[in-house]
N, C-alpha and C positions, 0 to 999 in steps of 0.2 A: 431310308431316304424317301421323301414324299415325291409322288408323281401325280400330275393331273393331265388328262387327255381330253381334248375337245373333239366333237363330232357334230355332224348335222349341217355343215355348210353346203353351198351349192349355188346354182344360178336361178334367178327368179325375175319376173318382170316387175316394173314399178307398180306399187300398190299391193304387191303380194306379201306373203308371210313365210317365215322360216322359224324353226325352233332349234337352237343349239343346245348341246349337252356337254357337261364337263364332269368326267368321272375321276374321282380321287382314289388313291390306293395307299396302303400302308400308313394310315393315319386315323386318329379319332376325328372324324369329319366334323363333328359338332363343336370342336374347339377352334375352328378357323373362321376368320373373316374371309369372305369370298367375293370375287369381283370379275367383271368382264372389261377388257380393253380391246381397242382395235387400232390397226396401223395400216397406213397406205405406204407403198414403197417410196422411200426417200423422205418420209416424214416421221416425226416422233410418235411413239405410241401414246394414245390417249385413253384414260379411264372413262367408261361410259355408264357403268352400273355396279352396284354392290349390294350385298346382303349380309347382315351380321348374324351372330350366333342365335339370336332370338327370332330371326326371320324379318327384321325390319330392313326395308329396302331404301335405296338412294339412287338417283339418276342424274346424269348430266343433261343440261337443258335441251340439247338437240334431239334426244331420244325420249324425253319425258312424255308420257301419254301414248307412246307407240311401242316401246320395249318394256317387257316385264320379266323380272328376275325372280326365281324361286329356288328352293333347295329341298331335297329329300335326304335327310341325314341317314336314314335307314338304308338307303341305296348308295350313299356316298356320292351323290350326284347333284349338280346344280344345273339349272336350265335358264335359257334366255329366249323368251318368246318375242319375236320381232314381227310387228305388224306394220302395214302401210309403208313398206320399204321404199326408199328413194334411191336414185342412182348415186347420190353422195354418201350412202351407207356402204358402198362397195369398199371392202377392206379385208384384211386378214384379222380374224377375231380370235382373241386369246382369253383363257381364263386364268385367274390368279388366286392364290391362297396364302393367307398370312395367319400364323398361329398367334392369337392375341386375345386377352380378356379385356382389352381396352377399347378405344374408339374404333368404329368401323363405319366411316361415312365417306362422302365423295373426296374429301381431303386425303383420307387414307388410300383410296383407290387411285387417286391421281399421283400420290407419292409412290405407290407400287409401280405405276406405269413409268414415272420419271426415272426410277432406279432400275428398271428392267434391263437396260443394256449392261449394267454393272453386275447384275445377278447376285446382289448382296442383301436383298430384302424381299422376302416372300418367295413363292414358287410360281412359275409360269409354265403353261403347256406349249406345244409346238404350233398351235394355231390351226384354224380352219378357214378356208376362203369363202367369202360371200360376195357374189357379183349380182348387181341389180341393173337390169337394162331398161332403157326408157322406151 
């Protein structure tokens, strides 16, 4: 059974930076479409970034140019470099993995986020909190 575990969250002032990590276990990491989502209490989870098996990245508009996703298959780890953080970025951040040889774009990441409550599509970690103060 696949597990992914996020780390690296914390508190930072507006304009600051954080790097999140997502470590995978018990899987051939390079067979997975990977993504990041975030969720504010009481709201639905939203997909914000993804990276396919070839390292091609995709971003939601609100983070484009500020967040950068990367992966190191040898370490079974995905990263999210977050720069120029804003108070509205405050959320719990989750990583997701989907075993697929097909499409891995923002539509895929958003579908992963939409189906997260049902737990029937892909795998999600437990989340890491990011708090940005003004």
